[in-house]
N, C-alpha and C positions, 0 to 999 in steps of 0.2 A: 639604330634600330625602333624596331616599331614595334614596343610592348605594352601588350594588354597586363592590366592588373585586375585582380578577379576577388575580393573581402568583403562582406558586410561589418565590417571593425574599422569606424572613418579614420581613426586615427593610423590604421597599418597603410591601408589606400593613399594617403597623405602622407606619408614618410614614406614607402616606397617611390610616390610620386614626386616625391622632392630630389633625393636621392637621386634617380633614375636619368630624370632632367638633369641634374647638375654633372651625372656624364653625359652629358649628347644624347641621350635618350629620346625617341619620342613615348611619351606615356598616356596613355588611356585607361580611363575607370570602368570599372564594371561593378554591382553591386549583391548580382545576383545570378544565377547561371540562366535563366532571360535574358535579360538585357544583357550578358556575355555572348552566345549565339548570335543575336540582333548585329551584333559592332564583328564579329566573324566572319559573316557573312555581308557586309558592307566593307574592310578592310583587310588587308592581307599584315598578321601579326608574326613577327620574328620570336618572340616571346608571352606566353600567355604563364604568370602568375597563379595561380590557381589552391582555392585555399578550400579545406576538407570540408570542411561544414557551412554549407550557407541554406541561407531562408529557404529556399525553392528545391536544392539537392544536393549532394554529395558530391565533392571534388573527385570519386573515381567514376562516377553517370558523365559527369561536367566532363572529364578529359577526353571519354569515349566520344560524346558530340563534337569535342573539338577537332580528334583525331579526324575521324571520317570527314566532315568540311574545310580541316584546312591541317592534310597530315604534314605540309612541311614546319610548321609552329611548332616550338621546345617545347612543352611542357614544363612546368615546376610547380609539384605538389607544395604548399606550404601547410602544414597542422602544428596541432597544440600535442595531439598524442592517437597514436595509433593503436585501435584495438586487434585482436583479432579476426574480426570479419573483417573490417578493412585491409589488414593485410590481407586476407583472401581474395576480396577485390582487385586489392593491386596487383597478384600474385597473375589472377585471370588477365586482367586489362593487358598486364606484358605479355603473355600466352599467346596473346592474341594480336602480339607485333607493336604493342603500344611503347611508347618509350617518353620515359621524366626523370625528373632530376628531384632527390628529397631534399625540404629546408623547414627545421622545426623551430618554430616560435620558441621565445622568444629569436630570431635573429640577427645577428652581425650586418655592419655595411658591409666586411673585407667577404662573408658567408654571402651576402647578393652577390657582391662581382666574380666572385668566383661560380656561383652558381650559373652565371649567364655566362662567363667565360667556357664553363662545361659544354657548353652549346660548339663549339669550335670542331668538338669529339662527337657529337651525335652524327 
């Protein structure tokens, strides 16, 4: 599968990249929302790991953009903590037809694999 990792923390990007590659996936990296949109326009991704907090946007807004540009991309939202405001935005995204999977940091290898496998039911 083609997977896009969107996170501003280098250790997370590198760890996910190494894990996904070891499971036979092709993984690309973006460090912010702008870079991820450029990549989405240039390549089809089966899955995108989207960090909730990025330097230039939040994960919900970015998921909305990705959903418009590439509706078949399965979105996996990674986060440290969800506050009430973000929960409301996620609810609005879901009501508008957005689909995604949650993955709370720190996550384990098994949680990542289960998140990828949950795409099959999407």
